[in-house]
BALO-538718 format. One record per residue (C-alpha): x, y, z negated. Coordinates in nm, 4 decimals. Last residue first. Layout:
BALO-538718
<<X; Y; Z>>
...
//
This chain:
BALO-538718
<<-1.2344; 4.0498; -0.2259>>
<<-1.2550; 4.1577; 0.1362>>
<<-1.1500; 3.9638; 0.4426>>
<<-1.3596; 3.6590; 0.3589>>
<<-1.1694; 3.3319; 0.4065>>
<<-1.3022; 3.0210; 0.5814>>
<<-1.0851; 2.7063; 0.5980>>
<<-1.2102; 2.4205; 0.8166>>
<<-1.0442; 2.0808; 0.7979>>
<<-1.0919; 1.8646; 1.1066>>
<<-1.0268; 1.4923; 1.0842>>
<<-0.9779; 1.2438; 1.3669>>
<<-1.1821; 1.1336; 1.6611>>
<<-1.2833; 1.2786; 1.9985>>
<<-1.4549; 1.5807; 1.8466>>
<<-1.2974; 1.6144; 1.5035>>
<<-1.5098; 1.4889; 1.2182>>
<<-1.5693; 1.7295; 0.9334>>
<<-1.3853; 1.8654; 0.6328>>
<<-1.4682; 2.1687; 0.4221>>
<<-1.2896; 2.4598; 0.2562>>
<<-1.4902; 2.7675; 0.1637>>
<<-1.4260; 3.1295; 0.0674>>
<<-1.4990; 3.3364; -0.2426>>
<<-1.1206; 3.3843; -0.2882>>
<<-1.1408; 3.1833; -0.6112>>
<<-1.3199; 2.9204; -0.4029>>
<<-1.0195; 2.9025; -0.1694>>
<<-0.7862; 2.8383; -0.4629>>
<<-1.0260; 2.5722; -0.5930>>
<<-1.0318; 2.4038; -0.2515>>
<<-0.6528; 2.3963; -0.2287>>
<<-0.6161; 2.2584; -0.5832>>
<<-0.8546; 1.9739; -0.5013>>
<<-0.6908; 1.9131; -0.1650>>
<<-0.3469; 1.8814; -0.3204>>
<<-0.4387; 1.6725; -0.6246>>
<<-0.4928; 1.3191; -0.4955>>
<<-0.1493; 1.1811; -0.5840>>
<<-0.0393; 1.1031; -0.2320>>
<<-0.0562; 0.7893; -0.0223>>
<<-0.3349; 0.5403; -0.1005>>
<<-0.4591; 0.5143; 0.2594>>
<<-0.7841; 0.3461; 0.3567>>
<<-0.9577; 0.4260; 0.0307>>
<<-0.8922; 0.7978; 0.0586>>
<<-0.7354; 0.9283; -0.2616>>
<<-0.9222; 1.0914; -0.5469>>
<<-0.7045; 1.2234; -0.8310>>
<<-0.8952; 1.5512; -0.8546>>
<<-1.2074; 1.5791; -0.6370>>
<<-1.1686; 1.7327; -0.2894>>
<<-1.1533; 1.3878; -0.1276>>
<<-1.4901; 1.3036; -0.2815>>
<<-1.6876; 1.5492; -0.0704>>
<<-1.5895; 1.4046; 0.2646>>
<<-1.5692; 1.0510; 0.1269>>
<<-1.9161; 0.9230; 0.2229>>
<<-1.8752; 1.0650; 0.5740>>
<<-1.5491; 0.8703; 0.6326>>
<<-1.2458; 1.0938; 0.6809>>
<<-1.0489; 1.0757; 1.0049>>
<<-0.8355; 0.7851; 1.1282>>
<<-0.5748; 1.0185; 1.2802>>
<<-0.6150; 1.2648; 1.5645>>
<<-0.5495; 1.5789; 1.3618>>
<<-0.7340; 1.9080; 1.3286>>
<<-0.6665; 2.2237; 1.1250>>
<<-0.9363; 2.4924; 1.1548>>
<<-0.8736; 2.8504; 1.0385>>
<<-1.1645; 3.0946; 1.0046>>
<<-1.1123; 3.4620; 0.9220>>
<<-1.3922; 3.6722; 0.7762>>
<<-1.5949; 3.9941; 0.7819>>
<<-1.5678; 4.1157; 1.1410>>
<<-1.4846; 3.7714; 1.2823>>
<<-1.1428; 3.6221; 1.3525>>
<<-1.1056; 3.2666; 1.4816>>
<<-0.7835; 3.0673; 1.4425>>
<<-0.7660; 2.7138; 1.5816>>
<<-0.4923; 2.4729; 1.4757>>
<<-0.4323; 2.1477; 1.6611>>
<<-0.1805; 1.8863; 1.5466>>
<<-0.0192; 1.7210; 1.8473>>
<<-0.0179; 1.3453; 1.9160>>
<<0.2948; 1.1275; 1.9164>>
<<0.3304; 1.1283; 1.5369>>
<<-0.0177; 0.9890; 1.4829>>
<<-0.2144; 1.1886; 1.2239>>
<<-0.2226; 1.1116; 0.8522>>
<<0.1010; 1.2761; 0.7352>>
<<0.1123; 1.5549; 0.9934>>
<<-0.2503; 1.6481; 0.9250>>
<<-0.1817; 1.6291; 0.5515>>
<<0.1146; 1.8688; 0.5938>>
<<-0.1059; 2.1072; 0.7916>>
<<-0.3753; 2.1170; 0.5215>>
<<-0.1316; 2.1384; 0.2300>>
<<0.0802; 2.4067; 0.3935>>
<<-0.2300; 2.6108; 0.4730>>
<<-0.3462; 2.5946; 0.1097>>
<<-0.0013; 2.6872; -0.0273>>
<<0.0226; 2.9746; 0.2224>>
<<-0.3151; 3.0894; 0.0911>>
<<-0.1729; 3.0855; -0.2630>>
<<0.1355; 3.2879; -0.1700>>
<<-0.0651; 3.5342; 0.0421>>
<<-0.3204; 3.6128; -0.2330>>
<<-0.6039; 3.7598; -0.0309>>
<<-0.7417; 4.0977; 0.0824>>
<<-0.7511; 4.0362; 0.4574>>
<<-0.5476; 4.2259; 0.7146>>
<<-0.6919; 4.2417; 1.0650>>
<<-0.5591; 3.9515; 1.2647>>
<<-0.2381; 3.8538; 1.4411>>
<<-0.1331; 3.6255; 1.7257>>
<<-0.4997; 3.5620; 1.7989>>
<<-0.6289; 3.2111; 1.8667>>
<<-0.4828; 2.8695; 1.9418>>
<<-0.1984; 2.7015; 1.7542>>
<<-0.0590; 2.3718; 1.8855>>
<<0.1607; 2.1739; 1.6481>>
<<0.4118; 1.9216; 1.7846>>
<<0.5869; 1.7392; 1.5033>>
<<0.9609; 1.7315; 1.4307>>
<<0.8720; 1.7412; 1.0634>>
<<1.0829; 2.0426; 0.9636>>
<<1.0282; 2.2273; 1.2908>>
<<0.6534; 2.1708; 1.2970>>
<<0.6316; 2.2662; 0.9291>>
<<0.8086; 2.5988; 0.9889>>
<<0.6026; 2.6838; 1.2966>>
<<0.2713; 2.5985; 1.1275>>
<<0.3583; 2.8155; 0.8264>>
<<0.4492; 3.1093; 1.0526>>
<<0.1411; 3.0698; 1.2724>>
<<-0.0894; 3.0601; 0.9704>>
<<0.0701; 3.3700; 0.8178>>
<<0.0315; 3.5564; 1.1466>>
<<-0.3383; 3.4666; 1.1597>>
<<-0.3909; 3.5502; 0.7913>>
<<-0.2430; 3.9002; 0.8194>>
<<-0.2420; 3.9856; 0.4498>>
<<-0.3346; 4.2946; 0.2453>>
<<-0.2425; 4.1895; -0.1115>>
<<-0.4095; 3.9863; -0.3842>>
<<-0.2212; 3.8337; -0.6763>>
<<-0.4809; 3.5748; -0.7762>>
<<-0.5057; 3.4408; -1.1304>>
<<-0.5331; 3.0737; -1.2266>>
<<-0.6177; 3.1122; -1.5958>>
<<-0.9788; 2.9893; -1.5849>>
<<-0.9030; 2.6986; -1.8197>>
<<-0.9912; 2.4379; -1.5596>>
<<-0.7972; 2.6162; -1.2852>>
<<-0.4886; 2.6718; -1.5011>>
<<-0.4757; 2.3050; -1.6054>>
<<-0.5148; 2.1847; -1.2468>>
<<-0.2496; 2.4375; -1.1421>>
<<-0.0117; 2.2901; -1.4011>>
<<-0.0596; 1.9453; -1.2463>>
<<0.0000; 2.0979; -0.9049>>
<<0.3204; 2.2657; -1.0248>>
<<0.4390; 1.9398; -1.1829>>
<<0.3883; 1.7550; -0.8554>>
<<0.5771; 2.0172; -0.6577>>
<<0.8655; 2.0210; -0.9064>>
<<0.8936; 1.6429; -0.8991>>
<<0.8945; 1.6409; -0.5201>>
<<1.1600; 1.9112; -0.5136>>
<<1.3684; 1.7095; -0.7599>>
<<1.3408; 1.4030; -0.5372>>
<<1.4542; 1.6029; -0.2350>>
<<1.7395; 1.7501; -0.4376>>
<<1.8510; 1.4042; -0.5458>>
<<1.8389; 1.2834; -0.1853>>
<<2.0459; 1.5798; -0.0685>>
<<2.2971; 1.5253; -0.3518>>
<<2.3405; 1.1613; -0.2540>>
<<2.3868; 1.2555; 0.1109>>
<<2.6514; 1.5107; 0.0109>>
<<2.8262; 1.2408; -0.1916>>
<<2.8312; 1.0103; 0.1084>>
<<2.9849; 1.2864; 0.3177>>
<<3.2510; 1.3606; 0.0537>>
<<3.3565; 0.9966; 0.0251>>
<<3.5631; 0.9588; -0.2932>>
<<3.9410; 0.9098; -0.2629>>
<<4.0227; 0.9695; -0.6280>>
<<3.7332; 0.7597; -0.7475>>
<<3.5292; 0.8736; -1.0466>>
<<3.3333; 1.1066; -0.8187>>
<<3.1850; 0.8095; -0.6327>>
<<3.0694; 0.6503; -0.9590>>
<<2.8969; 0.9720; -1.0664>>
<<2.7314; 1.0038; -0.7261>>
<<2.5899; 0.6514; -0.7633>>
<<2.4566; 0.7293; -1.1110>>
<<2.3048; 1.0501; -0.9794>>
<<2.1483; 0.8540; -0.6945>>
<<1.9874; 0.6059; -0.9326>>
<<1.8511; 0.8784; -1.1626>>
<<1.7059; 1.0841; -0.8782>>
<<1.5445; 0.7807; -0.7161>>
<<1.3931; 0.6583; -1.0428>>
<<1.2658; 1.0088; -1.1198>>
<<1.1125; 1.0300; -0.7724>>
<<0.9066; 0.7149; -0.8368>>
<<0.8344; 0.7653; -1.2071>>
<<0.6632; 1.1002; -1.1619>>
<<0.3981; 0.9574; -0.9326>>
<<0.3292; 0.6631; -1.1605>>
<<0.3174; 0.8719; -1.4782>>
<<0.0985; 1.1307; -1.3068>>
<<-0.1352; 0.8596; -1.1833>>
<<-0.1760; 0.6883; -1.5206>>
<<-0.1903; 1.0055; -1.7317>>
<<-0.4326; 1.1869; -1.5027>>
<<-0.6510; 0.8811; -1.4579>>
<<-0.6691; 0.8451; -1.8363>>
<<-0.7524; 1.2144; -1.8688>>
<<-1.0123; 1.1872; -1.5955>>
<<-1.1767; 0.8995; -1.7805>>
<<-1.1716; 1.0979; -2.1043>>
<<-1.3304; 1.3948; -1.9287>>
<<-1.5939; 1.1691; -1.7760>>
<<-1.6718; 1.0181; -2.1162>>
<<-1.6947; 1.3662; -2.2676>>
<<-1.9275; 1.4803; -1.9891>>
<<-2.1431; 1.1722; -2.0410>>
<<-2.1591; 1.2510; -2.4119>>
<<-2.2546; 1.6119; -2.3383>>
<<-2.5267; 1.5001; -2.1002>>
<<-2.6674; 1.2513; -2.3533>>
<<-2.6650; 1.5087; -2.6342>>
<<-3.0406; 1.5191; -2.6929>>
<<-3.0932; 1.7140; -3.0135>>
<<-3.2588; 1.5838; -3.3279>>
<<-3.4055; 1.7706; -3.6253>>
<<-3.5283; 1.5336; -3.8965>>
<<-3.7555; 1.6143; -4.1904>>
<<-3.7816; 1.3870; -4.4895>>
<<-4.0384; 1.2730; -4.7440>>
<<-4.1748; 1.3178; -5.0950>>
<<-3.8663; 1.4074; -5.2951>>
<<-3.9877; 1.5518; -5.6244>>
<<-3.8901; 1.9124; -5.6853>>
<<-4.2143; 2.0038; -5.8642>>
<<-4.3403; 2.2114; -5.5699>>
<<-4.2826; 1.9174; -5.3353>>
<<-3.9474; 1.8120; -5.1949>>
<<-3.8368; 1.7321; -4.8391>>
<<-3.5100; 1.5436; -4.7883>>
<<-3.3056; 1.6647; -4.4919>>
<<-3.2028; 1.4896; -4.1704>>
<<-2.9709; 1.6344; -3.9058>>
<<-2.9615; 1.4479; -3.5755>>
<<-2.7256; 1.4385; -3.2781>>
<<-2.8770; 1.2271; -3.0046>>
<<-2.7776; 0.9836; -2.7302>>
<<-3.0776; 0.8433; -2.5437>>
<<-3.1341; 0.4816; -2.4537>>
<<-3.3974; 0.3934; -2.1960>>
<<-3.6872; 0.1682; -2.2928>>
<<-3.9618; 0.3802; -2.1346>>
<<-4.0800; 0.4949; -2.4801>>
<<-3.7295; 0.6154; -2.5573>>
<<-3.4790; 0.4235; -2.7682>>
<<-3.2351; 0.6018; -2.9996>>
<<-2.8581; 0.6249; -3.0200>>
<<-2.6491; 0.7949; -3.2867>>
<<-2.4524; 1.1035; -3.3762>>
<<-2.5191; 1.2433; -3.7232>>
<<-2.5092; 1.6206; -3.7218>>
<<-2.5734; 1.6597; -4.0964>>
<<-2.7323; 1.4089; -4.3360>>
<<-2.8678; 1.5603; -4.6578>>
<<-2.8629; 1.3598; -4.9792>>
<<-3.1529; 1.3608; -5.2271>>
<<-3.1097; 1.0033; -5.3476>>
<<-3.4139; 0.8992; -5.1454>>
<<-3.2525; 1.0594; -4.8413>>
<<-2.9467; 0.8375; -4.8856>>
<<-3.1623; 0.5257; -4.9132>>
<<-3.3612; 0.6260; -4.6032>>
<<-3.0396; 0.6648; -4.4002>>
<<-2.9043; 0.3262; -4.5126>>
<<-3.2337; 0.1552; -4.4337>>
<<-3.2273; 0.3145; -4.0851>>
<<-2.8761; 0.2062; -3.9831>>
<<-2.8763; -0.1553; -4.0958>>
<<-3.0568; -0.3089; -3.7965>>
<<-2.8551; -0.1247; -3.5284>>
<<-2.8667; -0.3771; -3.2380>>
<<-3.2455; -0.3556; -3.2386>>
<<-3.2224; 0.0058; -3.1225>>
<<-3.4039; 0.2564; -3.3498>>
<<-3.7024; 0.4465; -3.2065>>
<<-3.9733; 0.2129; -3.3385>>
<<-3.7898; 0.2253; -3.6715>>
<<-3.9624; 0.5620; -3.7229>>
<<-4.2699; 0.3650; -3.8275>>
<<-4.6128; 0.4517; -3.6804>>
<<-4.8583; 0.7002; -3.8271>>
<<-4.7850; 0.9613; -3.5645>>
<<-4.6497; 0.7899; -3.2503>>
<<-4.9130; 0.7680; -2.9780>>
<<-5.1186; 1.0746; -3.0754>>
<<-4.7970; 1.2798; -3.1064>>
<<-4.7029; 1.1883; -2.7503>>
<<-4.4177; 0.9454; -2.6925>>
<<-4.1419; 1.0108; -2.4358>>
<<-3.8491; 1.0265; -2.6772>>
<<-3.6803; 1.3531; -2.5812>>
<<-3.9790; 1.5433; -2.4417>>
<<-4.2239; 1.4184; -2.7050>>
<<-3.9758; 1.5049; -2.9797>>
<<-3.9454; 1.8566; -2.8389>>
<<-4.3240; 1.8790; -2.8323>>
<<-4.3438; 1.8269; -3.2085>>
<<-4.4111; 1.5150; -3.4152>>
<<-4.5407; 1.5015; -3.7720>>
<<-4.6276; 1.2150; -4.0108>>
<<-4.3927; 0.9379; -3.8962>>
<<-4.3702; 0.6516; -4.1452>>
<<-4.0119; 0.5861; -4.2597>>
<<-4.0735; 0.4578; -4.6140>>
<<-3.9701; 0.7957; -4.7535>>
<<-4.2360; 0.9663; -4.5439>>
<<-4.1643; 1.1245; -4.2090>>
<<-4.1521; 1.4635; -4.0390>>
<<-4.0012; 1.4989; -3.6940>>
<<-3.8507; 1.7981; -3.5163>>
<<-3.7154; 1.7042; -3.1727>>
<<-3.5212; 1.9970; -3.0319>>
<<-3.6639; 2.2113; -2.7538>>
<<-3.8597; 2.4055; -3.0170>>
<<-4.2115; 2.5261; -2.9284>>
<<-4.3876; 2.3052; -3.1834>>
<<-4.1636; 2.4164; -3.4679>>
<<-4.2197; 2.7832; -3.3910>>
<<-4.5960; 2.7270; -3.3630>>
<<-4.5975; 2.5495; -3.7007>>
<<-4.4206; 2.8493; -3.8555>>
<<-4.6902; 3.0797; -3.7180>>
<<-4.9687; 2.8557; -3.8485>>
<<-4.8028; 2.8294; -4.1898>>
<<-4.7905; 3.2112; -4.2045>>
<<-4.4670; 3.3985; -4.1507>>
<<-4.6499; 3.6997; -4.0022>>
<<-4.8725; 3.7250; -4.3112>>
<<-4.5721; 3.7198; -4.5429>>
<<-4.4078; 3.9866; -4.3264>>
<<-4.7181; 4.2105; -4.3620>>
<<-4.7021; 4.1663; -4.7409>>
<<-4.3376; 4.2700; -4.7649>>
<<-4.0923; 3.9903; -4.8566>>
<<-4.0136; 3.9274; -5.2266>>
<<-4.1693; 3.5820; -5.2263>>
<<-3.9547; 3.4677; -4.9361>>
<<-4.1127; 3.2117; -4.7031>>
<<-3.8896; 2.9397; -4.5576>>
<<-3.8697; 2.6999; -4.8522>>
<<-4.2464; 2.6978; -4.8921>>
<<-4.2996; 2.5951; -4.5296>>
<<-4.1047; 2.2758; -4.4743>>
<<-4.3192; 2.0373; -4.6734>>
<<-4.6692; 2.1702; -4.7541>>
<<-4.6790; 2.3744; -5.0731>>
<<-4.8982; 2.6618; -4.9498>>
<<-4.9676; 2.9020; -5.2385>>
<<-5.3097; 2.9341; -5.3933>>
//
């Protein structure tokens, strides 16, 4: 006599070899179902649970002994009173429900987001006698989607704000320059100042757009490194010297004048160093020097950039490397520079951390391996 229990007859093929038929026995199929990570539940057309695998126990928290024989409505939130009757009606008409996203209630009362496919089960005569449901816990995926949507909203809001400020300046100065040029005796010096301000605004726009593009490249895995033998110590001293001159800020560099060449992307590492030193200038007091320490070891180069500003609170030392995060005590900046810097360093298999400077202030520590 053939086995006509729901779920098994449809799997076995009558033209399969005899040894294959024995392998795909009801016991073997039951073991497959029981070992699945997904919840596989059998129920009657009135919603009574008749089978419950280990995946269902893991997702919902009930053991088979606790739940078999009880109504499936036990898992449905009370704020969805019409959902289950509609599903049972569709199953009774022979419809299949694919990848239906919904919420269920665990034994401990917590909600769990699931994606469920439900199929009618027929007997040997084709009569619908019940249903089988395969559910997957998608709570983590849903949280990831919510986080991605939140980041997108942050991205749009902050980018729009940051772009608007320099755009307003550029537009206003261009209008002013246009009016000056319409006069026969226009002020050349004033016009030069207008052009300088417009260029500064354009540079800020370009820098912001480049960081936004870097975020996209990092997340899609398209931020490639153009490695070349690089003297990291000399590069650090050059960047520090240029920023000190531009900002009129004293920067003290301690350590070797040059180091053994490391296999890094010099353009990207210069970007990281510029960000760290520029932040130190921005957040440190103007009458106190920025301190840079370079230490070379056989396999790595370590560069520490210290300022004497307010420092970074312990609870924010990881957060400041997240995109769009800005220290609570100072809202300056768009919150992208440190994130991009850390991701560049990670691509080099290095590290970028922040700690408290002895005597107060922040100390950012960049570690780069010499070999790829």
